GUMI-374090 format. One record per residue (C-alpha): x, y, z. Coordinates in steps of 0.25 Angstrom, whole numbers, plus 5000, padded with zeros to 4 digits. Layout:
N
XYZ;...
***
This chain:
963
524150225126;523050325126;521550255126;520750375127;520350475117;520150585127;521250685126;521650645113;519850685110;520050795119;521250855111;520750845099;519350905103;519551025112;521051065106;521151195101;521651195090;521251115080;521850935077;521550905062;520950775061;521950715056;522850695069;521650695078;521450585072;522850505072;522950555089;521650475090;522250355084;523650345091;522850375104;521950255099;520750315104;519350235102;518450285091;517150285101;517950385109;518350475097;516950495092;516050485105;515650595112;514850655122;513150635120;512350755124;510850815121;510450965118;509650955130;510950905138;511651045134;511751145146;510951285145;512351345141;512651235130;511951205116;511951085108;512651085097;511950995088;513150985078;514350935090;512850885098;513650915109;513151015120;514151165120;514151295127;513451405121;514251535122;514051665131;512951715136;512251595127;511351475131;510751385121;509451365116;508251325116;508651205108;509951195114;510551195101;510951355102;511551465109;510651575115;511051685120;510651725136;509651795140;510251945139;511151935128;510651955114;511451885100;512451975093;512951845083;511951715079;512751615069;511651495074;511751375085;512851435096;513551545088;513051655094;513551765103;512751835114;512651975119;512352025132;511052155131;511352265138;510752315151;509652395145;509252315134;509152155141;508252095134;508552015118;507652045106;506951895101;507951885092;509051905102;509951985093;509552105103;509452195115;508052265118;507552315132;506352235136;505052305142;504652175150;505452085155;506351965146;506051835145;507051705148;507651725136;508151885136;506851925129;505852025130;504651995139;503252065134;501752045144;500751955138;499951995125;501452075122;502252075111;503652085113;504052215102;505652225101;505952295085;505052395080;504352375066;505452405057;506352305066;507152395075;507552335089;506752415099;507352465111;506552425120;505552305117;504052325118;502952245124;501552285115;500352235119;499452175109;498252235106;497152135110;495952255108;494752195100;495452285086;496552185086;496452065095;497952045095;498851965108;500351925107;500751815099;501451705105;502651755104;502251875109;503151955096;501552005090;500152025092;499351935085;497751925081;497051865095;496451705092;495251725083;494451645094;494851755104;494251865097;492851805094;492651745108;493251875117;493551985106;494951985114;496151905113;495951855127;495051735131;494451755144;493251705152;492151675148;492751615135;493551495134;495351465130;495451355124;496451305114;496751455111;495351495108;494451575115;493151515114;491551575121;491051485132;489751565127;489451415117;489051285119;490451215117;490751115128;491751165139;491951005146;493050975136;493950865138;495550875136;495650715138;496250645128;495850495131;496850365131;495950255130;497050135128;497850185141;496450215148;496750345152;496650495147;497550645150;497050775148;497750815134;498450955134;498050955117;496550945122;496451015135;497251135125;496451115112;495151035112;494151135117;494551245107;494651155094;493351105099;492851275101;493251305089;492851185080;491251205088;491251375087;492151405075;492051285066;493651295068;494051185057;495751165062;494751145077;493751045072;495050975068;495850985081;494550955089;494450815080;495850755080;495750815097;494750705094;495450605088;496550595098;495250545107;495150435099;493750495094;493150435106;491950515110;491250505123;490050585125;490550615141;491850695135;491750815129;492950775122;493650795107;492550715101;491450725110;491850885107;491950825092;490550775091;490050895099;490250995089;490050885076;488450855082;488551005086;488951045070;487850945063;487151075056;488551085047;488851015035;489750865035;490850865027;490850825011;489550745016;490150685026;489050665040;490250645050;490950755044;490650895050;490951005045;492251095051;492250955059;493350855057;492750705052;492950635066;491950505068;490950435057;489950445067;489550355080;488350285073;488250115075;488850065063;489350185055;490650115055;490250005045;489450095037;490650185036;491650065031;490949955022;489850025017;490250125004;491550094997;492350204993;492250234978;493350174973;494050044969;495550004975;496249894967;497849834969;498049894955;497950044950;496950104963;497750014974;498250144985;497350174993;497750344996;497150375008;497350525015;497250585026;496850745030;497750765042;497650855055;498550925064;498350925079;497651045078;496551015067;497351085058;497351015043;498750955036;498450905024;497950795015;499050675014;499050535010;499250415018;500150355011;501850385019;501450315030;500450435035;499450345045;500750255047;501550245059;502650165054;503750205045;503950145036;504250155018;503350245011;502850125002;502650045014;501750115020;501050155007;500750005005;499750025017;498850085005;499050004996;497649944992;497449794996;499049805005;498649745017;499349825026;500249805041;501249905047;501649905064;503049965069;503350005083;503450135084;504050215096;503450315103;504650435102;504450435086;502950435084;503050545095;504050615084;503350575074;501950635078;502150745089;500550805084;499450715078;499150705065;497550685062;497050615050;495750575042;495950455033;495650455019;495450375007;495550444991;495050384982;494650454965;493450434964;492650394950;492450544945;494050544946;494350624960;494950604973;494050564985;494550524999;493550425009;493750435022;494150335032;493750315046;494550265054;494050175067;494850205080;495150095089;495250215102;493950275101;493050265108;491650325110;491150325122;492250235129;491950135120;493150085109;491850065099;493050035089;493649905092;492249855093;492149745083;490849815077;491249905067;489649935068;490350005083;491450075077;491550245075;492450275063;493150395065;494050475054;495250535060;496550475065;498150515070;499050435073;499850475087;499350595095;500450635105;499550775108;498250725116;499250645126;500050775130;499650825144;499750975150;500651005140;500651005124;502450985122;502450875132;502450735128;501150655127;500650575138;500050485130;500350455116;499250405105;499450325093;498750275080;499550115082;498450055073;497950095060;497349995052;496850045038;495449945033;495249925017;493749835018;493549805003;492249794997;491649644996;491349574981;492149694975;493149674966;493349834963;494449864975;493049924984;493449984998;492650005009;493150135017;494350115022;494250105040;495650155046;495650075062;496750165072;497050115085;497950195095;498650175104;499050275118;500250265123;500750315135;501750385134;502950365142;504450345134;504150385120;505550345117;505350185121;503750165119;503250125104;501950085100;501550005090;501050045075;500149965065;499750035052;498849915042;498049925030;496949805030;496149765018;494749695023;493649635013;492149555017;492749405019;491349375020;491449295007;492649215011;492149175023;490649105016;491449045005;492448985018;491148945025;490448885012;491948795010;491848775025;490248715022;490348635008;491948565013;491448555026;490448475020;491048405012;491948375024;491048305032;490648225017;492148175017;492048145033;490848055032;491447985019;492547945027;492047905038;490947825029;492347755023;492847725034;491747675041;491747575027;493147545029;493047495043;491647405039;490747485050;489347535048;489047625061;489347745063;489647745076;490547875086;491947805080;491247835066;490847975070;492148005075;492847955061;491848055054;492248175063;493948145061;493648135046;492548255047;493948335056;494948305046;493948345033;493748475040;495148525042;495348505027;494148575024;494648695035;495948695028;495648685014;494648815018;495748885025;496748865015;496048895005;495649025011;497149045014;497549014999;496349104994;496849255001;498249225000;498049174983;496749214979;497149314971;498449294965;497849154960;496749234955;497549324946;498349184942;497149094937;496549224931;497849214922;497749084922;496349104915;496649204904;497849134900;496949014898;495749084892;496449174883;496049184867;497249144856;497249124843;498449074835;498249154820;499049064810;499449164799;499949084788;499249044776;499048914768;500048904755;499148884742;498348764740;498348604740;497148504735;496248474743;495348334745;493848364747;493148254757;491948204751;492048254737;493148204729;493948284725;495048424729;495248554730;496448654733;496348714748;497248814754;498348734761;498148734778;499048804785;499648734795;499148734811;500348694817;500948834818;499748874825;499748764835;501248774834;501148904839;500048864850;500648754857;502048834861;500748964866;500148854873;501748804879;502048944881;500848984891;501348914905;502948974900;503249074914;504549154919;504949064927;505048914933;504048864940;504748724946;506148834947;505448934955;504648824962;506248744965;506948854966;506048934976;506048794983;507648784984;507848914988;506548915002;507048775005;508348755003;509148915003;508148895016;507549045011;506248995019;507149005032;506849145032;505549125033;505749075048;505249165060;506449205061;507849305063;508649225055;509049245040;509649115040;509349025025;509648905032;509248855048;510048745057;509048635057;509248645071;509048795075;507648825079;506848835065;505748965066;504248935061;504148995047;503349135044;502349135035;502549245031;503949235027;504049105022;503049175010;503949295008;505149215008;504549115000;503949214991;505149284989;506049174985;504849114974;504949294969;506449294968;506649174960;505349214948;505849324948;507249274945;506549154937;505949294928;506949374927;507849244923;506749224911;506749344907;507949404907;508849274901;507749164897;507049224887;508249294882;509049194878;508449044880;506749064879;505649164878;504449084875;503549214873;504349264862;504849124853;503149114853;502949244847;504049204838;503449074836;501949144831;502849214819;503449084816;502249024814;501349134809;500449114821;500049254828;499249224841;498149304847;497649294859;496849384870;496749374883;495649454885;494249494876;495149604869;496549604873;497549484871;498949474863;499549454851;500549384845;500849394829;501649294823;501249334808;502649264799;503249374794;503449284782;501849244778;501949084783;502649014794;501948874790;503348834780;504548744780;505848764788;506648824776;505848924773;505648944789;507048964792;507049074781;506049154786;506749164800;507949214793;507149304787;506749374798;507949364805;508649434793;507449544794;507149514779;505549484783;504649594791;504549574805;503649504812;502949604820;501349624818;501649774813;502449774801;504149804803;503849764817;504149644828;502949684837;502249534836;501649514851;500349624853;499549644863;497949654859;496749724861;495649684850;494349764849;493049694853;492449674839;493749594835;493549524847;492149474843;492449444830;493649364838;492749294847;491649254833;492649174829;493249124841;492149064845;492048984835;493248934837;492948894850;491648864851;492248714856;492948684866;494348674860;495048584849;495048464861;493448424855;493848434839;493748284836;492448274841;491948384837;490948394821;491948444810;491048544808;491448624822;492948584818;492848664806;491948764813;493448784821;494248794810;493448884804;493348964817;495248934816;495149004805;494449124802;495049164821;496349134810;495849224801;495149344809;496549344817;497349374808;496449464799;496349544810;497849544813;498049594796;496949704800;495949664791;494849684799;494749854800;493649834808;494349754818;495749824816;496849854827;497949934828;499449924835;499849994846;500749994858;500249994873;500750124881;501450104892;500350134903;499650014897;500849934896;501349944910;499549944914;499349834906;498049864898;497649944884;497250104885;496650084872;495350004869;495049944854;493849994853;493949974834;495049914832;496049814842;497449844846;498749794846;499749824857;501249814853;501649704862;503249684863;503249604878;502349474874;501349504883;500249404876;501049304888;500149364898;499249254896;500349154897;501149124911;502149194905;501849334909;501049314917;502449244928;502249344940;500649304944;501149174941;502449184950;501549224960;500449134960;501749034961;502249094973;500849134982;500548974980;501948934983;501849024997;500148994998;500848854999;502048885008;500948955018;500148825019;501048685020;502548785022;503148705012;503948775003;504248614997;502748584996;502448744991;503348724978;502848574974;501448654974;501948784969;502448674956;501248594955;500248714954;501148774944;501048664936;499548624938;499248774933;500348764921;499648644917;498148714917;498548824910;499248744899;497948654897;496848754899;497848854890;498148734880;496448724879;496248854878;497348884867;496648764861;495348804860;495748954859;496548924843;495948794840;497348724842;497148564846;497648584860;498248444856;499548504850;499648614862;500848544868;
***
């Protein structure tokens, strides 16, 4: 049995005649060849190929070059040997070479022709020319010369030309050579630096230090980049005011951590020297730290300047969680040579070395979002991604009051900065800080010694970036002070880039002055501490009385201290728990309480459209006679509608009891709480005999939140898609009830905004017997009467209303008489005249609102329109009701926003936060479920009770009839 694939594979690959794929496969199967042997081949790299081999990028192996050929500089194709020219080239290794004749041994630069060379050959067999000469192989028309020539470039004053770097053409000399020496040479006494020529007769400092300092490693090294370009950049900036050179000098100062030492002339000392020497120039944008022609690197070294910059002037714009909620940071970016690259936003992770999705990266700049990102990155990836540093001047873009766009400079706190060899920015006192402007992320250039093409000895990386945004105290408009970008660099001694890595962090945090909170805490401690003393004294006195001892002895003192220790512990517990609850749930509780107060303080009135049916004889009290009077309209329909309104005030889209029990079931019975254990297992059940890891509070909160929200969302979907469609829809049933009762509902949730439910009966009256009621319903079903809508021939019964100020004032005048007293509950003890006044006010309000709906008051009229799509999306009205009120068609029954029904999201989240806070405090889902259901019932009771009293007060309905 053949067990190795050598002979078969050799036959399949090396056979001169092609073997069909099917036959080859059959041979492999018959010989029982291992698939691992069939699909494997030697691993070869391009650099492992010989001089006469090239790397085949298709076969991924080294293949021989043709006759008279060798591999090219890349190693992926072949070129002709010196003395041979190409006669065919189809790309890659597909070339054919031919030997040049003896009298023309040179090869043209393009490799296609042979030529006679005037002064020797290069290693590649091309013609060589002396320094300052250019090689000419063809005449001006492109015809090949029989012999190449070497032409000397004219360096005289009329031309000032020299050969370019490739030696192919004459170009004009660098301007500093011409201006300084009036030639293309920079000979003594002139100074050649960085490819530029400078005169030594100026007063520019020559003792320039090209050392790069690495404070973390406690070492310095001679930077090839600084040695080559520092003096040239400084001289060009100082003497010629060259903008690019000034930026390059600033970059080298930033690469040295903006550190300043008065004893050495390094990059930052040179920058300061030029800055001070150009004090007569104007400042850019009137900023004293930004000299014309120079980059803005420092804020100055005056003591106490940093607190003034960071905490004196707020930004002239506001930010909020809605609307303008994105912090639009932008940066002017420069390359290492000082060239301006572009303006760019910081979105997409420009300053974030850790990779992530764009959405997550951009979340760092969402106002109010505390952001934290950490990762570990290999140095090989950093070197590949950042071969040269990019420098950023960061600004915050905003829109001014004149709607023009402005930018606000963001200062930098560089923790690696040294001022006269002291790390001043690591001091706890901000008055000693020295703020800077420009930053970079990775510097792999200044750490290169002797050769800029070599691997750096040291690499400097921004490992910690923290953006701090401080809110202006005592403001509710979202004002902030100047943001601060704190940055810390790590100096890494590069040994093996593939095995070394570095930890990176990027964070955004928000700060505010918590002095008021601390003061309130101190006050609470003082007050509750005093009460604790009083309580302990009372307990001690009670204890003394119980033991029958009137003497104050050591035992009494010890007993008092024990009582006081217990009471003081309770005080600390109350304050700490109260503070934690404040920060965790305060804002959502505020929203919930705001909704609750808004709902129980609305203005509501039931408009009764029923009119009297004829007259009756009525005895006149005190006169002994009778007289005719109109038949009174029954109040029971109004009471019935008011009672139904009272019932739907706390109707919700979820069942609170089911919500709590279902959450408890999945957490405790199914076992989802086990996912919050700090271990690697994802099992929902655990063996009691196994080790049970402690709970993670964060995971516990996450699991509880997920279960609660999923159950809540399922309930809401079931309620909307099934229950309301097929079982009961109380909101729409209430609207139908209003039509059946001939009662409209007029309610104002704000002073000039509210809702209207048109319940006017299409039959004219609703106070009738059963037979007529059924007849009316039958006529509606058969479309034998008009539709129920406020507008003729429409079904629209619900509206959002924006009333004019004149209408509201008239409403208030009548309403003041109606609610002058505290409600109907005291009517029994009130005088008859007061009761009669309230009755008259009720009828006056009913008459006024009815006439208002019927367009009787032309000076307080209204018109009906549809809301714009944008108005619906934004939840606001663009048109103000100046002369006329506005009724907006509302098919969505948005009057439910004054009920629990329309605020389900707020209620659901509030219950969730309450549940999680209790669980975080006691680590007990059962207790959290019980207390959550208890608070739901308490708030429901409060909502019903207070809402019932408010309803009775506003509408004159006796609250004894509200169930």
